[in-house]
N, C-alpha and C positions, 0 to 999 in steps of 0.2 A: 439169202444172198448177202455177201459181204462187200459193201461198197466203200470200205475204208481203204485208203491207199497209203502205204508207207513211203514217204518221200525222203530221198537222200541226195545231197549235192556232193559229188565226189571230187570236185575241183579239177585240177589238171592231172590226168591219169592216163597211163599207157593204154593203148588200144587193146592189146592182147590181155592184159590184166583185167580190164573192164569186161571184155568178152567172156573170160573165164568166170568172172563174178556173176554176170548175167546168166550164164549156163547153169551155175550152181543153184541160183534162185529158181530158174525155169524148171530144173530137175526136181527140186523140192516140192514145187507146186504140183507137178505131174505125179509125183509119188503119192501125194495126198489124194489126188483124184483117183488114181489106180486103186489105192487102199479102200477108198469109199465104195468103189464099184465092186471090188472083190468081197469085201466084208459087210456090205450093205450098211455102211456107217454114213454119217453126215458131218464129218469134220470140216470146219470152214477152211477155205483156201485163201491165202493172203494175196494181196496185190502190191506191186511196187512201182515207183516212178523214180528213175535215176537221172539226175542232171550231171553232165560231165563235159569237160573240155579235153581234147586229145592233142598231143604233140603231132606234128605233120605226119599224116598217114593216108594212103590210098587203099580203098577196099573194093573188092569185086564180088558182086552177088553170084549166086549159084547158076543163074542163067546168063551171066555176063560174058562179054567177048574180050579176051586178053589183049586183042589188038587196040582196044580203047585206052590202054595205058601206053603213053608215048615215051616212056623212059625205060632204059635198061637198068640192070642192077647197079652198075657203077654210077649212073646218073642219079639214081635214087639216093645213094649214099652222099653224093655231092650236094643234093638238096636237103639232106638231113631228114629224109622221109623214109618210112617203112611201108610195106605192102602186104596185104593179106587177102586170100580168097576166103570168103565167109559164107555162112549158111542162110543168109536173108535173100529175099527176092530183089529184083532190080539188077542194074548193071554196075558200072564203076562210079565211085564218088570220092571226094576228098574231105578229110576232117583235119582241123588245125586250130590254133589259137584264134580267138575272136569269133568263134562259132559256138552257138549253144546247141548241144546235142541232148536229146531227150530219149530215154529208153523206158517206155512203159512195159512192165512185165505183169500183165493182167490175166486173170482167169475170166474170160469173157462170159462164162456161165454166171458170173456175178453181175453182168451188165446186159449183154445181148449177144447172141451167137450169130454174128454176121460180119465176116471179114471185110466185105465191101463197105459196109456202114462204118466199121472201125476206122478204115483208112480215110473215108470222107470226114469223119469226126476229127481225126488228127489234123487233116488239112484245114478244117474249119477253125480249130483252135488257133492255128497260125494266122489264118486270114483275119480273124477277129482281133488278134494281138496287133497285127500290122495296121489295122484300121484305126487303132488308138493313136497311131503316129501319123495319121492322115495318108497312109499308103493304101491304094486300092489294089488288092491282090486277089487272084482268082485261081481256079483250077484250069488245066489245059486238057482238052479232050484226048483221052487215050494215054495221058502222061501223068503218072502219079507225082504229087508234089505241089508246091505253091509257086505261082508265077506272077509276074508283072507284065502288063501289056500282052497277055496271051492272045494268040490268034493274029498278031501283027508282025511285021518284019523286025520289030524291036523287042520281041518276047525275050524275057530273061528270067531264069529261075533264081528264087531267093531261098527256097527251102526244099531239100531233097528228103525223100522218105523211102524206106525199105523195111519190111517186117518179115518175121518168121512166125508161124503158128502151128501148134500141134495140140490136139485134144482141146482146142479153144484157148490155149495159153499162148500169149504173145511174147515176143522179144524183139530187140533192135527197135528202130523208131524213126526219129526225124533229126535233121541237122539244119538249123537256121543260121544263115550268115548274118552276123550282127556287125562285127568289126573285122571280118575275115580278110586275109591277104589273098585277093582274087587271082594273083599271078600264078598261084599253084594250080588253079583250074586249067591253065594253059598246057599242063602236062598230061591231060587226059581229054577224052571226048566225054564230057559229063553225062552220066546216065545213058551213054551210047547214043545221044541225040546230037546230030551234026547241025551246024548253022544257027544255033541258038545260044544266047549269052547267059552269063551268071552274074548276079549282083549281090550286094550286101546292104543291110539297113542303113549303115552310116553313109554309104555312097548315095543312096536314094534320098537321104535327108540332107546331104551336103555338109555332113559333120565329120570332124576328125575321129570322134569316138561316140558311141552310144552307151549309156549305162546298162550293162548286162544284167545286173541284179534286178533292176526295174523291169526289164524285158521278161526275166524268169517269173517275176511276180504276176505279170499280166498273163503269161502262159498258164500258170497255176490256176488263176481265177477262171479263165475260159475252159480249161480242162475240167475243173470241178463242176462248172455249170452244165456243160454239155453231157458229161458222163454221169451227172448226178452223184458225184463222188465226194468224199471228204478226205483231205490230205492229213496225215498224221506224221509228225517228225520222227524219224527213226534214230 
């Protein structure tokens, strides 16, 4: 099993370009797995972790409801935002500046073959990261992602998650609001869940901005610990 993870920070990058890049990595890993199976070889499969920040974009998962986007095409242009229907699980979400997006593209055969456990581990990475800032975050029953004050009238989501997996290879991932413009969430019904709010780390801390590089470092630490992985700069 290969538990080395090639890590890349793509900076600010167009959503579609990043999606295409994920797909190319995803396909390469699948090709190796198929070759191993057909030819009875044991070529190691690589793992990747991509950090990225996207310009304003709304994405709708394969099981999502189009009515959860509250803007028409003209209004999207006025907002300077794009929209994509994509092949992850989950409903609609927003990505934009001030948000840390993480895309682990892993061969879970290198770690554990359990998608439920994978999602819970991703949530735990964020929960442990927020704990370092004194923020008590938890899961919400039946709702993937990370929440503050879950189970109360003040429940608000701080991190959305949605993944795709095939032959135990993952793509897509999480979006943690750090210094996000929360006004953009008013243009959707986030994750298709009505009556619950969205928040950002800087809002919870009462700060104008939070150091995003520092947050990424904490995410990396907890990811490596939980997955027993080693990050290698690509």
